[in-house]
C-alpha positions as CSV (number, residue, x, y, z in Angstrom):
1,M,80.1,92.0,109.1
2,W,82.7,90.2,111.1
3,D,86.0,89.2,109.5
4,P,87.3,86.0,111.2
5,G,90.7,86.4,109.6
6,K,91.2,89.9,111.0
7,Y,89.9,88.8,114.4
8,L,92.4,85.9,114.4
9,D,95.3,88.2,113.5
10,F,95.8,88.6,117.3
11,A,94.5,85.2,118.3
12,D,97.0,84.7,121.2
13,L,96.3,88.0,122.8
14,R,92.6,87.8,122.3
15,G,92.6,84.3,123.7
16,R,94.4,85.0,127.0
17,P,91.3,86.6,128.8
18,F,89.2,83.6,127.7
19,F,91.5,81.2,129.5
20,D,91.8,83.5,132.5
21,L,88.0,83.5,132.7
22,T,87.4,79.8,132.2
23,A,90.1,78.9,134.7
24,R,87.8,80.2,137.4
25,I,84.9,77.9,136.5
26,G,84.8,75.0,139.0
27,A,82.5,72.6,137.1
28,Q,83.9,69.1,137.2
29,T,81.5,67.0,135.0
30,P,79.0,69.4,133.4
31,R,76.2,67.9,131.3
32,R,76.1,70.8,128.8
33,V,78.6,73.6,128.2
34,V,77.4,76.6,126.1
35,D,79.6,79.2,124.3
36,L,77.6,82.2,123.4
37,G,79.4,84.3,120.8
38,C,81.8,81.5,119.8
39,G,83.5,83.5,117.1
40,P,85.6,81.4,114.8
41,G,85.6,78.5,117.2
42,N,89.3,78.4,118.0
43,L,88.6,79.0,121.8
44,T,85.5,76.8,121.8
45,L,87.7,73.8,121.0
46,S,89.4,74.1,124.3
47,L,86.0,73.6,126.1
48,A,85.5,70.3,124.3
49,Q,89.0,69.3,125.4
50,R,88.4,70.2,129.0
51,W,85.0,68.6,129.3
52,P,84.9,65.9,126.6
53,D,81.8,64.2,128.0
54,A,79.7,67.3,128.0
55,A,77.3,68.3,125.2
56,L,78.9,71.3,123.6
57,E,76.6,74.1,122.4
58,A,78.0,77.0,120.4
59,S,76.5,80.0,118.7
60,D,77.2,83.4,117.2
61,N,75.2,86.1,115.5
62,S,77.7,86.5,112.6
63,P,77.2,84.1,109.6
64,E,80.9,84.6,108.8
65,M,82.0,83.5,112.3
66,V,79.6,80.6,112.3
67,Q,81.0,79.4,109.0
68,A,84.6,79.7,110.4
69,A,83.6,77.8,113.6
70,R,82.0,75.0,111.6
71,A,85.1,74.8,109.4
72,A,87.1,74.3,112.7
73,G,84.9,71.4,113.6
74,I,82.4,73.2,115.9
75,A,78.7,72.6,115.3
76,A,77.9,76.3,115.7
77,E,74.5,77.8,115.2
78,L,73.5,81.2,114.0
79,L,71.8,82.8,117.0
80,D,71.4,86.2,118.6
81,V,72.6,86.0,122.3
82,R,69.4,87.8,123.3
83,E,67.3,84.9,122.0
84,W,69.2,82.1,123.8
85,T,67.4,80.1,126.5
86,P,69.2,77.5,128.6
87,K,68.3,73.9,128.2
88,P,67.5,72.1,131.5
89,D,70.9,70.4,131.5
90,T,73.0,73.5,131.0
91,D,75.6,73.5,133.7
92,V,78.1,76.1,132.2
93,V,77.4,79.1,130.0
94,I,80.3,81.3,128.8
95,S,80.1,84.6,127.0
96,N,83.5,86.0,126.1
97,A,83.8,89.6,124.7
98,V,80.2,89.6,123.5
99,L,77.9,91.3,125.9
100,Q,79.4,94.8,125.5
101,W,77.5,94.8,122.1
102,V,74.2,94.1,123.9
103,P,72.7,97.1,125.7
104,E,70.2,94.9,127.6
105,H,72.8,92.4,128.7
106,R,72.4,93.2,132.4
107,Q,68.8,91.9,132.2
108,L,70.0,88.9,130.3
109,L,72.4,87.9,133.1
110,E,69.6,88.1,135.6
111,R,67.3,86.0,133.4
112,W,70.0,83.4,132.9
113,A,70.6,83.2,136.7
114,R,66.9,82.5,137.2
115,E,66.5,80.0,134.4
116,L,69.7,77.9,134.8
117,P,69.6,74.8,137.0
118,P,70.9,74.9,140.5
119,G,74.7,75.1,140.7
120,A,75.2,76.2,137.1
121,W,78.1,78.4,136.2
122,I,77.9,81.8,134.4
123,A,81.2,83.2,133.1
124,I,81.5,86.4,131.2
125,Q,84.3,88.7,130.1
126,V,83.8,92.2,128.5
127,P,86.2,94.9,127.5
128,G,86.4,97.8,130.0
129,N,88.4,100.2,127.9
130,F,85.8,102.4,126.3
131,D,87.4,105.5,127.8
132,A,90.8,104.6,126.5
133,P,92.5,106.7,123.8
134,S,91.8,104.0,121.1
135,H,88.0,104.4,121.6
136,A,87.9,108.1,122.6
137,L,89.8,109.1,119.5
138,T,87.6,107.0,117.3
139,R,84.5,108.7,118.7
140,E,86.2,112.1,118.3
141,L,87.0,111.5,114.7
142,A,83.6,110.1,114.0
143,A,82.0,113.3,115.4
144,S,84.3,115.6,113.5
145,A,83.0,117.9,110.7
146,R,84.4,115.6,108.1
147,W,82.6,112.4,109.3
148,A,79.7,113.4,111.5
149,A,77.1,113.3,108.7
150,R,78.1,109.8,107.6
151,L,78.5,108.3,111.0
152,A,75.8,110.0,113.0
153,E,73.8,106.9,113.3
154,V,76.6,104.5,114.1
155,G,76.3,104.8,117.9
156,L,79.9,104.1,119.0
157,R,79.9,102.7,122.5
158,E,80.6,104.9,125.5
159,D,81.8,104.2,129.0
160,D,78.4,103.0,130.1
161,A,78.4,100.1,127.7
162,V,79.5,97.8,130.5
163,D,79.4,97.9,134.3
164,T,82.1,97.7,136.9
165,P,83.0,94.4,138.6
166,P,81.1,95.4,141.8
167,Q,78.0,96.3,139.9
168,Y,77.9,93.0,138.1
169,A,78.6,91.2,141.4
170,E,75.7,92.9,143.1
171,R,73.4,92.3,140.2
172,L,74.0,88.5,140.3
173,A,74.3,88.3,144.1
174,A,70.7,89.7,144.1
175,Q,69.7,86.6,142.2
176,G,71.2,84.4,144.9
177,C,74.4,83.6,143.1
178,M,77.9,83.2,144.5
179,V,80.0,85.7,142.5
180,D,83.7,86.2,141.7
181,A,84.2,89.5,139.8
182,W,87.5,91.2,139.0
183,E,89.3,93.3,136.4
184,T,92.7,93.0,134.7
185,T,94.6,95.4,132.6
186,Y,96.7,93.6,130.0
187,T,99.8,95.5,128.8
188,Q,99.9,94.0,125.3
189,R,102.9,94.3,122.9
190,L,101.5,94.7,119.4
191,A,103.7,94.4,116.3
192,G,103.6,96.0,112.9
193,E,102.7,99.3,111.3
194,N,99.5,100.9,112.7
195,A,99.4,98.2,115.3
196,V,96.6,99.7,117.4
197,L,94.5,100.6,114.4
198,E,94.8,97.0,113.2
199,W,93.8,95.7,116.6
200,I,90.6,97.8,116.8
201,T,89.7,97.2,113.2
202,G,88.8,93.6,114.1
203,T,86.4,94.7,116.8
204,A,85.6,98.3,117.8
205,L,85.8,99.7,114.3
206,R,83.4,97.1,112.9
207,P,80.4,99.5,113.0
208,V,82.3,102.3,111.3
209,K,83.4,100.0,108.5
210,A,79.9,98.7,108.0
211,A,78.6,102.3,107.6
212,L,81.1,103.4,105.0
213,D,81.9,102.4,101.5
214,E,85.4,101.0,100.8
215,Q,86.9,104.4,99.7
216,E,85.4,106.1,102.8
217,W,86.6,103.4,105.1
218,Q,90.2,103.6,103.8
219,Q,90.1,107.4,104.3
220,F,88.7,107.0,107.9
221,R,91.6,104.7,108.6
222,R,94.1,107.2,107.1
223,D,92.6,109.9,109.3
224,L,92.7,107.8,112.5
225,A,96.1,106.2,112.1
226,P,98.2,109.3,113.1
227,M,95.9,110.1,116.0
228,L,96.5,106.6,117.4
229,D,100.2,106.7,116.7
230,R,100.4,109.9,118.9
231,A,98.5,108.2,121.7
232,Y,100.4,105.0,121.4
233,P,103.9,105.8,120.1
234,P,105.6,102.9,118.3
235,R,108.8,101.8,119.9
236,G,112.2,101.7,118.2
237,D,111.8,98.0,117.4
238,G,108.4,98.6,115.6
239,T,106.3,97.3,118.5
240,T,103.6,99.2,120.4
241,W,102.5,98.9,124.0
242,F,98.7,98.8,124.3
243,E,96.9,98.7,127.6
244,F,93.6,96.8,127.5
245,R,91.3,96.7,130.6
246,R,89.0,93.6,130.8
247,I,86.2,92.9,133.2
248,F,85.4,89.3,134.4
249,V,82.5,87.8,136.2
250,V,82.1,84.1,137.3
251,A,78.9,83.3,139.1
252,R,77.3,80.1,140.4
253,T,73.5,79.8,140.7
254,P,72.1,79.0,144.1
255,G,71.4,75.4,145.2
256,G,74.5,73.8,143.9
257,G,75.8,72.4,147.2
C-alpha cells in the first residue's frame, strides 16, 4: 500500500527529477499527454499547466494514490502500467519513478515506441541507486537470521532492476527513436531524525512494510535506523547528506519531422 502523505513528505526533492526530465521534452502542441504512475497528482498538475490544450491522461496502480490525485483535481484512473495502450493521439507519455517496479519494463518501452504515433515523445526516469548503502543495508537486514523467514518472499530489488543510460538508449534507438539518455546524482540534504530511513520508507521499504504486521514493521525500522545512521552520519545541525543517482531517458519515435 502506498502512503501519499509519506511520499509527499519530500515533495520538493522528489519533484526535481520530474522537472529535469520533462524539460527535455520538445513537444509544442501535443494532442494527448499521458502520466503513467501519476502518484498523488502534484506533479501531473504541471503538465496541465504546460500544455493546457492537450487531453491529460493520468493513471496509477495504487488506489490510495489515485484517490489523492483525484482530490488534487486530476481525473486519474486505476491502471497497471503494463496494461496501458496508447491512444492514436498520444503525443507525450511520461513515466516518472515507476518502471523500476516493473521487471518487464524494457519490453514495454519497445512496445510503446512501436505503437505511439510518429514523432511522439517517451520520457522516463528511474532510480539508479540500488547498490547504494540505503538499499544494500535494507537487503542485508532482510536476509539476516532475524528477518529472513518473514521476508524471504519480498524480493527486494537488486542492481539489475534498471539499465544504464546507454542500454536504454540502444534499446530505443533499435526501434528507430532519437534518444537522449543521461544520469544525475543528486546530493540531497535531508532534515530530521532518521532522515534516510524516512526517505526510503515512502518508496523502497514499501514491500517490507506490506509483508510485516505493525509490531514487526516498527522493529524492522528500529533495527535498520542505526545501520543507516552509520552509513549516512547526521551533521551537527541535524541534517543528513543523501546521494541519489537517477537515470533519465527521453526518446522521440521516428517520423516526426
